Structure formats: structure tokens, C-alpha cells
Backbone bond lengths (Angstrom), bond angles and torsions (degrees), N, CA, C in turn:
res aa  C-N    CA-C-N  psi(-1)  N-CA   C-N-CA  omega(-1)  CA-C   N-CA-C  phi
1 M - - - 1.459 - - 1.529 111.33 -
2 W 1.352 115.67 -42.88 1.457 119.14 179.43 1.531 111.06 -65.85
3 L 1.305 114.81 -30.22 1.453 119.67 179.21 1.528 110.97 -64.88
4 I 1.319 115.64 -41.40 1.474 120.29 179.59 1.523 109.72 -65.00
5 W 1.331 116.22 -46.24 1.476 119.75 179.03 1.530 111.12 -63.26
6 G 1.297 116.21 -37.45 1.459 120.15 177.96 1.519 111.20 -63.75
7 L 1.347 116.92 -41.59 1.459 121.28 178.09 1.537 110.94 -66.25
8 V 1.322 115.96 -40.23 1.471 120.11 178.98 1.531 109.79 -62.51
9 V 1.321 116.01 -45.10 1.461 119.93 179.36 1.526 110.20 -64.82
10 L 1.332 117.92 -41.68 1.453 121.54 179.23 1.526 111.07 -62.35
11 V 1.324 117.50 -44.65 1.460 121.16 178.78 1.527 109.79 -63.71
12 A 1.320 117.37 -41.96 1.465 121.04 179.59 1.524 110.56 -62.73
13 V 1.327 116.82 -41.66 1.464 120.50 179.14 1.527 110.24 -66.03
14 L 1.317 117.80 -40.71 1.459 121.05 177.92 1.532 111.50 -64.00
15 V 1.328 117.14 -43.14 1.470 121.03 178.22 1.520 109.89 -63.46
16 L 1.324 116.56 -43.63 1.466 120.33 178.80 1.531 110.86 -63.64
17 G 1.318 117.35 -41.63 1.463 121.15 177.87 1.524 111.64 -62.53
18 A 1.317 116.79 -42.63 1.466 120.42 178.74 1.523 110.63 -64.44
19 A 1.328 116.54 -40.46 1.466 120.12 178.95 1.527 110.67 -64.93
20 L 1.327 116.74 -42.20 1.468 119.98 179.18 1.526 111.43 -65.93
21 F 1.318 116.79 -38.39 1.461 120.71 178.26 1.534 110.42 -63.19
22 S 1.326 115.49 -44.72 1.467 120.60 178.73 1.523 110.57 -64.01
23 L 1.310 116.53 -42.23 1.456 121.10 179.56 1.528 111.11 -64.74
24 G 1.311 116.74 -37.54 1.464 120.83 178.06 1.521 111.40 -62.08
25 G 1.324 116.96 -41.14 1.457 120.73 177.19 1.515 111.90 -64.30
26 R 1.314 116.17 -41.45 1.465 120.05 178.93 1.527 111.02 -66.21
27 L 1.315 116.71 -40.13 1.468 119.83 179.28 1.527 111.09 -64.15
28 A 1.314 116.55 -38.13 1.468 120.04 178.05 1.532 109.35 -63.67
29 G 1.322 117.06 -42.40 1.458 120.83 177.70 1.517 111.72 -62.94
30 L 1.315 116.50 -41.40 1.467 120.44 178.13 1.520 111.14 -65.28
31 Q 1.317 116.27 -37.53 1.467 119.79 178.97 1.533 110.43 -65.30
32 R 1.322 117.25 -42.74 1.466 120.27 177.10 1.527 110.68 -62.42
33 A 1.321 116.34 -41.00 1.469 119.94 179.00 1.523 110.71 -65.06
34 A 1.320 117.41 -37.79 1.467 120.85 178.76 1.525 110.77 -65.22
35 V 1.324 116.73 -39.67 1.467 120.57 178.37 1.522 109.76 -65.12
36 R 1.331 117.41 -43.21 1.475 120.64 178.05 1.517 110.65 -62.71
37 L 1.325 116.85 -42.06 1.464 120.83 179.46 1.518 110.85 -62.49
38 Q 1.314 117.04 -43.17 1.463 120.68 178.70 1.524 110.96 -62.49
39 R 1.331 116.39 -41.61 1.463 120.68 177.83 1.530 110.45 -62.85
40 R 1.323 117.47 -42.93 1.473 120.98 179.06 1.531 110.96 -64.47
41 Q 1.332 116.89 -37.55 1.463 120.04 178.64 1.527 110.64 -65.24
42 Q 1.324 116.47 -39.81 1.467 119.87 177.09 1.522 110.77 -64.53
43 E 1.327 116.60 -41.80 1.465 120.49 177.86 1.532 110.46 -63.10
44 A 1.325 116.36 -41.56 1.460 120.46 179.63 1.526 110.91 -63.92
45 A 1.318 117.01 -39.14 1.464 120.31 178.93 1.533 110.35 -64.95
46 K 1.326 117.11 -40.85 1.468 120.46 178.33 1.526 110.46 -64.57
47 L 1.337 116.44 -43.04 1.458 119.85 178.58 1.523 111.63 -63.66
48 Q 1.323 115.96 -36.86 1.458 119.61 178.51 1.531 110.57 -65.09
49 E 1.326 117.11 -40.65 1.467 120.68 176.51 1.530 110.54 -61.77
50 K 1.334 116.26 -43.93 1.464 120.07 179.34 1.521 110.86 -64.40
51 A 1.326 117.06 -38.19 1.464 120.45 179.13 1.523 110.73 -64.82
52 L 1.329 117.37 -39.92 1.465 120.14 177.99 1.522 110.99 -65.23
53 T 1.333 116.59 -40.56 1.466 120.53 177.13 1.523 110.33 -62.44
54 L 1.313 116.89 -44.34 1.457 121.07 178.80 1.525 111.29 -63.19
55 Q 1.317 116.19 -39.79 1.463 120.41 178.67 1.533 110.72 -62.99
56 R 1.325 116.50 -41.98 1.465 119.73 177.24 1.529 110.92 -64.05
57 T 1.324 116.30 -41.36 1.464 120.64 179.26 1.524 110.90 -62.63
58 V 1.309 117.17 -43.21 1.468 121.31 178.29 1.524 110.03 -61.83
59 A 1.318 117.55 -42.65 1.464 120.90 178.99 1.531 110.58 -62.79
60 D 1.337 116.77 -41.19 1.472 120.49 178.38 1.531 111.19 -64.06
61 V 1.323 116.71 -44.41 1.463 120.50 -179.91 1.530 110.01 -64.46
62 Q 1.315 116.14 -40.52 1.468 119.80 178.60 1.531 110.45 -62.79
63 Q 1.316 116.41 -41.75 1.460 120.40 179.07 1.539 110.29 -64.10
64 Q 1.319 116.80 -42.18 1.466 120.55 177.93 1.529 110.81 -63.81
65 A 1.325 117.46 -39.71 1.462 121.12 178.90 1.529 110.56 -64.34
66 E 1.325 116.35 -40.11 1.465 119.56 177.88 1.529 110.77 -64.54
67 Q 1.326 117.64 -40.10 1.461 121.33 177.74 1.532 110.83 -63.34
68 L 1.326 115.93 -44.04 1.457 119.97 178.39 1.527 111.29 -63.66
69 Q 1.313 116.07 -38.35 1.466 120.03 178.27 1.532 110.26 -63.01
70 R 1.335 116.33 -43.60 1.473 119.80 178.81 1.531 110.76 -63.88
71 R 1.320 117.52 -40.69 1.463 121.06 177.82 1.533 110.92 -62.55
72 A 1.328 115.26 -44.45 1.468 119.49 179.75 1.521 110.35 -62.01
73 E 1.321 116.89 -40.80 1.465 120.69 179.12 1.521 111.04 -65.78
74 S 1.318 116.60 -40.29 1.477 118.34 179.34 1.536 111.65 -68.87
75 I 1.338 116.45 -33.90 1.474 119.43 176.65 1.529 109.53 -66.84
76 K 1.321 117.18 -43.61 1.470 119.94 178.02 1.512 111.63 -62.93
77 A 1.320 116.27 -39.88 1.479 120.06 179.98 1.518 110.08 -66.17
78 G 1.318 118.83 -33.77 1.465 122.60 179.06 1.518 111.80 -69.36
79 R 1.305 118.41 -30.35 1.454 122.22 -179.59 1.522 111.20 -80.44
80 G 1.321 114.39 -32.84 1.464 118.44 -172.56 1.450 113.34 -71.73
């Protein structure tokens, strides 16, 4: 009788060990994925900052072009 219980306990321990081993591998994979995700989020934040800077630069250049256009028009009107 003790032999049967011993085998049952041994099988249960082996199944539990296999499950923990499998879970450990999955957790390691999830941890690597979390690190990659965090890195991508940081990259996205940097790109967003650069995009905002570029947008401001485009707005400034557009404003300067409009000013130059108005100056050119006033110079032409003065000659005409």
C-alpha cells in the first residue's frame, strides 16, 4: 500500500516539476518580450519628439515663406 502511495506522490512531483519547468521557459519568453516592448515604446517616444520638432520647423519655414511672399508682392506693387 505504501508503495502505491509513494508512486502516486512521485508521479505527482514529476508532473509538478515538468509544469514548473515549462512555466519557467514561458516566463523567460514573456520577460524578453516585455523588454523588447519597453525598448520599442522608448523608440516610439523619441520618434514622436522628433516628429513634433519637425512639425514646428515646417510651420516656421511656412511662416517665413509667407512673409517673403508678402514682401515680394509689396516690392512688385511699389514698382508697378
